[in-house]
Every structure is written in C-alpha cells, then in structure tokens.
N, C-alpha and C positions, 0 to 999 in steps of 0.2 A: 104581545107578550106569546113569542116562541112556544109551541107546545111540544118540547121532548118526549112529554109520554107518547103522544097521539104517533110520536117518530119513531119510539125506541121501544115503544110498550111497557105496561105498568111493572114486567117485572126485571123486564131489563135496567129497566130505570132506577128501580127499588136494591138492586143488585149494584149496580154499579153507586147511589150515594152511598151505600152501606159497605163496601166493601174494595173500590177504586181507588186510595188515597193517593196515587199517583201515575203519570206516565210508569213508571218502573213497577206498580201493581202491575199496569195493564202486562207491561212485556210478558212478566214472572207467571201470569194466568194466560195467556193465551202459550207461552210456550211448556206449561203444564199440559194445559190441553191437546195441545198439536205432539208432547210425549208423556201419556199421563200414565206410564208404567219406568220413567227419570225416578230414578232415586241417587240424590246428589247430595256431597254438603257443600258448603256456602262457595268455598271456593271454586269447585265445577258449575256450579250454573254462574260464580259471578264471569267464571271466563265465557261461557257457553251466550252471556247474554251481554257482554262488551263492557261489563259493569263493574267497580270495586267491593268487595266483600260489605266497607262501610256501609254502603249504600242502599246495599239489599237488605241486611239483616233487620231493621225498621219497619220494611213492607215484607217480610219471611214470618217476623214475629206475630203482625198484622193478621196477616192469611191464616195464622198457624188458630190466632185467639179465634177467627173468623170460622174454624175446623172447613177452612179449600186444603189447608196441607196441613202436616203432621211432621213434627221433629224427631227424631229419638236417634242417641249414640251419635251424634253428630249431620246425618243424613234427613233430607228433605223431601217429603213423599208430598205423591196432589192423592189428599182424603178424601174428599168432599162427599156427603150423602146421595144419592140417587136424584133428588131435586137440585140441589145445587150445582152439579154435575150436567144438567140439563138446561139447567140459566145459566152456568160459563160457556156451555155452547152456543145459544141465543146473542152471549156478547158477545161471542169470537166470529157469528157468523153476520149480523150487525156490523163487526170491524169492515167486513167487506163489500159495502153498501158503503157510498161515498158519502149521501146525505145521512147515514144513519153515522156515518165515522167521524161528522163531523160536528153531531150533534151528541155523543160519546166524549169528544174532544172539550168543547163545551163547558159538557158538563163536571169531567176532570180539572181543568183549568181556571175555574171558578169555584172546585174547592181547593183545590190553591193558594188562589187570590180572591179570595171572596169581596174584596171591596169592587174588584173588577168587573161591569154590568155584563149578564149572559146576552149574547148576541145572536139568531141564527147563522 
C-alpha cells in the first residue's frame, strides 16, 4: 500500500480528502491562493480558468460550504480561516514537487472513480 499521508503529511491529506472534489476544485484553490485578493463573478472566474460556468458552480458552492470561499452578491472571494489558508498554502506547495503532485492526483482521481485501485 502506498503511504500517501507519509508523502503529503496528515494536514494536506485530510484537506484534500475533505475539500478537493475534483481537478477543477484543485484549479480553483490554486487560483485563489495565488490571487487572494481576487473578487470575481462566476463568469470572470470561468474565463480565468478556461472553464464553463456550469462546471464551476458546484465546485464553488462546495468550497463555500467548506468555508474556503464566500459568495455574496454574485461575487466570489477567498475567505479561509488562517489555519485553512496555511493548509491551502501547503497543498499548493506540495503541487510543486513531482512525487507529491502525483500522490495528490492519485487521491483526487480515486475520489472521482473509487472503483479504480490507487497506485503510486
């Protein structure tokens, strides 16, 4: 069995398990981490990420439910707690390392298709 928690650390593993539903969620998190002051409507966010609004809506809603983003008046903002902000930073930093990035991809793909066994 591949020790993903050992590769990523418990806080990143738990964060991904709890909040990163898809590769699109991943993109949204990285975007807002890199642009923490951004305030966009869904159309603007879709344009920045090269995605359709229909794809973004459920992911943004889930991140709002997880208290990472907030949405008011049709505008989306990055509003995590200080602790969550630090975990998002660790997640984004993990994405820079090839081995950790592959482990993260394995976790997310397994969430999308749980019948598929996880491999290193």
